[in-house]
MARMARTI-19487 format. One line per 3 residues: for each residue y, z, x of C-alpha. Coordinates in steps of 0.25 Angstrom, whole numbers, plus 5000, padded with zeros to 4 digits. Example, Ala and Ser with C-alpha at 12.3 -4.5 7.8 and 13.67 -1.06 7.14 Angstrom:
<rs>
4982 5031 5049 ~ 4996 5029 5055
</rs>
This chain:
<rs>
5060 4958 4977 ~ 5069 4960 4965 ~ 5061 4972 4961
5061 4979 4974 ~ 5076 4977 4975 ~ 5079 4982 4961
5069 4994 4962 ~ 5075 4998 4976 ~ 5089 4998 4971
5085 5005 4958 ~ 5079 5016 4966 ~ 5091 5017 4975
5100 5018 4963 ~ 5092 5029 4957 ~ 5092 5037 4970
5106 5035 4972 ~ 5109 5040 4958 ~ 5100 5052 4961
5108 5055 4974 ~ 5121 5054 4967 ~ 5117 5064 4957
5112 5074 4967 ~ 5124 5072 4975 ~ 5133 5075 4963
5125 5085 4956 ~ 5135 5096 4959 ~ 5146 5088 4953
5139 5079 4943 ~ 5151 5072 4935 ~ 5149 5062 4924
5153 5051 4933 ~ 5142 5054 4943 ~ 5132 5055 4932
5135 5042 4927 ~ 5135 5036 4941 ~ 5122 5041 4944
5117 5037 4930 ~ 5122 5023 4933 ~ 5115 5022 4946
5102 5028 4942 ~ 5101 5019 4929 ~ 5104 5006 4936
5094 5010 4947 ~ 5083 5013 4937 ~ 5087 5000 4930
5086 4992 4943 ~ 5072 4998 4946 ~ 5067 4995 4932
5072 4981 4931 ~ 5065 4977 4943 ~ 5054 4966 4940
5042 4975 4945 ~ 5047 4987 4937 ~ 5049 4979 4924
5035 4973 4926 ~ 5029 4987 4928 ~ 5036 4992 4916
5032 4980 4907 ~ 5018 4985 4908 ~ 5021 4997 4899
5034 4996 4893 ~ 5034 4998 4877 ~ 5041 4984 4875
5043 4972 4883 ~ 5055 4973 4893 ~ 5057 4987 4890
5058 4990 4905 ~ 5069 4980 4907 ~ 5076 4986 4895
5076 5000 4900 ~ 5081 4995 4914 ~ 5092 4987 4907
5096 4999 4899 ~ 5096 5008 4911 ~ 5106 4998 4918
5115 4999 4905 ~ 5114 5014 4906 ~ 5118 5013 4920
5130 5004 4916 ~ 5134 5015 4905 ~ 5134 5025 4916
5143 5017 4924 ~ 5153 5017 4911 ~ 5151 5032 4911
5154 5033 4926 ~ 5167 5025 4923 ~ 5171 5033 4911
5171 5046 4919 ~ 5178 5040 4931 ~ 5189 5034 4923
5191 5043 4910 ~ 5191 5058 4907 ~ 5178 5065 4903
5181 5064 4888 ~ 5185 5050 4888 ~ 5173 5046 4898
5163 5052 4888 ~ 5169 5043 4877 ~ 5168 5031 4886
5153 5034 4890 ~ 5149 5036 4875 ~ 5155 5023 4872
5148 5016 4883 ~ 5135 5023 4879 ~ 5136 5016 4865
5139 5003 4872 ~ 5127 5004 4881 ~ 5118 5009 4869
5122 4997 4861 ~ 5119 4987 4872 ~ 5106 4994 4876
5102 4993 4861 ~ 5106 4979 4860 ~ 5097 4976 4872
5085 4983 4866 ~ 5087 4975 4853 ~ 5088 4962 4861
5076 4964 4869 ~ 5068 4967 4856 ~ 5073 4955 4849
5070 4946 4862 ~ 5055 4951 4860 ~ 5051 4946 4874
5040 4950 4883 ~ 5042 4956 4897 ~ 5045 4946 4908
5049 4950 4922 ~ 5059 4938 4922 ~ 5067 4944 4910
5079 4935 4911 ~ 5072 4922 4915 ~ 5061 4924 4904
5069 4928 4892 ~ 5084 4926 4894 ~ 5084 4913 4886
5082 4922 4873 ~ 5095 4926 4867 ~ 5091 4941 4865
5087 4942 4880 ~ 5100 4935 4885 ~ 5108 4945 4876
5100 4957 4881 ~ 5103 4953 4895 ~ 5118 4950 4892
5120 4964 4885 ~ 5113 4971 4897 ~ 5121 4963 4908
5134 4964 4901 ~ 5134 4979 4900 ~ 5130 4981 4914
5140 4972 4920 ~ 5151 4977 4911 ~ 5148 4991 4916
5147 4988 4930 ~ 5159 4979 4931 ~ 5168 4990 4924
5163 5000 4935 ~ 5166 4990 4946 ~ 5180 4988 4941
5182 5003 4940 ~ 5177 5005 4955 ~ 5187 4995 4960
5198 5004 4955 ~ 5191 5017 4959 ~ 5187 5013 4974
5202 5011 4978 ~ 5204 5026 4974 ~ 5193 5032 4982
5196 5036 4997 ~ 5181 5040 5000 ~ 5176 5028 5009
5161 5030 5005 ~ 5165 5032 4990 ~ 5173 5019 4991
5161 5012 4997 ~ 5152 5017 4987 ~ 5161 5012 4975
5162 4998 4981 ~ 5147 4997 4983 ~ 5146 5001 4968
5156 4991 4964 ~ 5148 4981 4971 ~ 5136 4985 4963
5145 4983 4950 ~ 5148 4969 4955 ~ 5133 4966 4957
5131 4972 4943 ~ 5141 4962 4937 ~ 5134 4951 4944
5121 4955 4938 ~ 5127 4956 4924 ~ 5133 4942 4925
5121 4936 4931 ~ 5112 4942 4920 ~ 5121 4937 4909
5122 4923 4915 ~ 5107 4922 4917 ~ 5105 4926 4902
5115 4916 4897 ~ 5109 4905 4905 ~ 5095 4909 4900
5098 4910 4885 ~ 5105 4896 4886 ~ 5093 4890 4892
5096 4890 4907 ~ 5088 4897 4918 ~ 5095 4909 4923
5090 4905 4937 ~ 5091 4915 4948 ~ 5102 4923 4940
5092 4934 4936 ~ 5088 4936 4951 ~ 5102 4937 4956
5106 4947 4944 ~ 5094 4956 4949 ~ 5100 4956 4963
5114 4960 4957 ~ 5107 4971 4950 ~ 5100 4976 4962
5113 4975 4970 ~ 5120 4983 4959 ~ 5110 4994 4959
5110 4995 4974 ~ 5125 4995 4976 ~ 5128 5005 4965
5118 5015 4971 ~ 5123 5013 4985 ~ 5137 5014 4981
5135 5026 4972 ~ 5129 5034 4984 ~ 5137 5029 4995
5147 5041 4995 ~ 5135 5050 4998 ~ 5127 5042 5009
5139 5034 5014 ~ 5145 5045 5022 ~ 5132 5050 5028
5128 5036 5033 ~ 5142 5034 5038 ~ 5140 5045 5049
5129 5038 5057 ~ 5136 5024 5055 ~ 5149 5030 5060
5142 5037 5072 ~ 5136 5024 5076 ~ 5149 5016 5074
5156 5026 5083 ~ 5145 5025 5094 ~ 5146 5010 5094
5161 5010 5095 ~ 5161 5021 5106 ~ 5151 5012 5114
5160 4999 5112 ~ 5172 5007 5117 ~ 5165 5013 5129
5168 5002 5139 ~ 5183 5002 5136 ~ 5183 5017 5136
5175 5019 5149 ~ 5185 5009 5156 ~ 5197 5017 5151
5190 5031 5154 ~ 5187 5026 5168 ~ 5202 5023 5171
5207 5035 5163 ~ 5197 5046 5163 ~ 5208 5056 5157
5206 5049 5143 ~ 5192 5053 5141 ~ 5185 5066 5136
5174 5072 5144 ~ 5161 5065 5141 ~ 5154 5078 5135
5164 5078 5124 ~ 5157 5066 5117 ~ 5145 5070 5109
5134 5059 5107 ~ 5135 5061 5092 ~ 5150 5061 5091
5152 5046 5091 ~ 5164 5046 5083 ~ 5171 5056 5091
5167 5048 5104 ~ 5173 5036 5097 ~ 5186 5043 5094
5187 5048 5108 ~ 5184 5034 5114 ~ 5195 5028 5105
5205 5039 5109 ~ 5202 5038 5124 ~ 5204 5023 5124
5217 5025 5117 ~ 5221 5036 5127 ~ 5218 5026 5138
5226 5015 5132 ~ 5238 5025 5131 ~ 5237 5029 5145
5236 5015 5150 ~ 5248 5009 5142 ~ 5257 5012 5154
5248 5004 5163 ~ 5249 4991 5154 ~ 5256 4979 5160
5268 4977 5151 ~ 5264 4962 5149 ~ 5249 4964 5146
5251 4965 5131 ~ 5260 4953 5130 ~ 5250 4944 5139
5238 4949 5130 ~ 5246 4946 5117 ~ 5250 4932 5122
5235 4929 5126 ~ 5230 4934 5112 ~ 5240 4925 5105
5236 4913 5113 ~ 5221 4916 5111 ~ 5224 4917 5096
5218 4931 5094 ~ 5219 4938 5081 ~ 5229 4950 5080
5219 4961 5081 ~ 5211 4955 5093 ~ 5224 4952 5100
5229 4966 5099 ~ 5215 4971 5105 ~ 5216 4961 5116
5230 4965 5120 ~ 5226 4980 5120 ~ 5214 4977 5129
5223 4969 5138 ~ 5233 4980 5139 ~ 5221 4990 5142
5215 4982 5153 ~ 5228 4979 5160 ~ 5232 4994 5159
5218 4998 5165 ~ 5220 4989 5177 ~ 5234 4995 5179
5229 5009 5178 ~ 5218 5007 5187 ~ 5228 5001 5197
5237 5013 5195 ~ 5249 5004 5190 ~ 5257 5009 5178
5264 4998 5172 ~ 5274 5005 5163 ~ 5279 5019 5162
5281 5018 5147 ~ 5270 5010 5140 ~ 5274 4997 5133
5272 4998 5118 ~ 5267 4983 5118 ~ 5255 4988 5126
5251 4999 5117 ~ 5237 4997 5110 ~ 5237 4991 5096
5241 5001 5086 ~ 5235 4994 5073 ~ 5222 5001 5075
5218 5011 5064 ~ 5219 5025 5071 ~ 5204 5029 5068
5193 5029 5079 ~ 5184 5018 5072 ~ 5196 5008 5071
5201 5011 5085 ~ 5187 5010 5091 ~ 5185 4996 5084
5199 4992 5090 ~ 5196 4997 5104 ~ 5182 4990 5104
5189 4977 5102 ~ 5199 4981 5113 ~ 5188 4984 5122
5182 4970 5119 ~ 5195 4963 5123 ~ 5196 4972 5135
5183 4968 5140 ~ 5182 4953 5136 ~ 5195 4947 5132
5200 4936 5141 ~ 5214 4939 5137 ~ 5212 4953 5142
5206 4948 5155 ~ 5218 4939 5157 ~ 5229 4949 5154
5222 4959 5162 ~ 5221 4950 5174 ~ 5236 4946 5173
5240 4961 5173 ~ 5231 4964 5185 ~ 5237 4952 5192
5251 4959 5190 ~ 5245 4972 5194 ~ 5240 4967 5207
5253 4960 5210
</rs>
């Protein structure tokens, strides 16, 4: 199962890097090159470090654990690419080049140390590398150097993203960066678990399930970074059908309230032919506007005490502020419909206390969510039913 996960997310990461490169081929900046290098290398590393991949490579590798060494160095190269990406995002080009060269020296020294430690350890291939050999100081040192470098690079990148996300106004870019940041957290968790497991093993204690948990963190890191890096590309595309389905759902939820108002006030509606089946968002916009228009027309038909009665009842029932506003709005609407049907205009000038709640964001989705709750109160709230009956009794009198 671990192999399937690692190989799967590795393939996803490599494909994500390729998609990003193709998308940016007309404006291939150093930042984009380093980003794609990081994603691609971490994907190759994840696919190669999978147990079945290592077992297959072990049948022809020139030295024991050579496949693991290559996978680990690929992961370190990915971390170096992260440093390069950060350098070009933060510094001018000439200074970024110096930073990248300095980091190249660091990663080269770390990789050389890992090669030397693996040669000194002189161990055969074993699929359970940590459990089998981490009690040897050279192997524990190898794992510590590797995990520390990866963890350091990804934590630095995650901290940078924390500052950068607040400056971005593009919704899908922010979502993608937050997803990458979650991948950095998973990478930091992997590094800590690897180091702790190595220290436990070299001190004579069993690492237990730490290595398996670390593998899960590694797979999560690769998947989250790959998804986050490509989210600005596929996110807006997938958002279109989701937004259409949401709008269709909200239109259906609003339909009973809209139909009752349209029957009483047909002048608020557009002709049925204006609505195209596929134009769900326009239909939702029109439903919201028409319901709000009906509320405006009906305000002079609201009994002047209805809002007071409804508010007192919501307080007695212990309703929250938002739900109370929705119940009051529904009670005013129900009482006004009855008065309009009876042809009884209550006030020549509408009372502001009976106006719909003004704390709703003025955009169709938010208005629709609010009106759906008003419709629920209109149909099912016992407070609305009681207030409506009281207003009808005075109307009859």
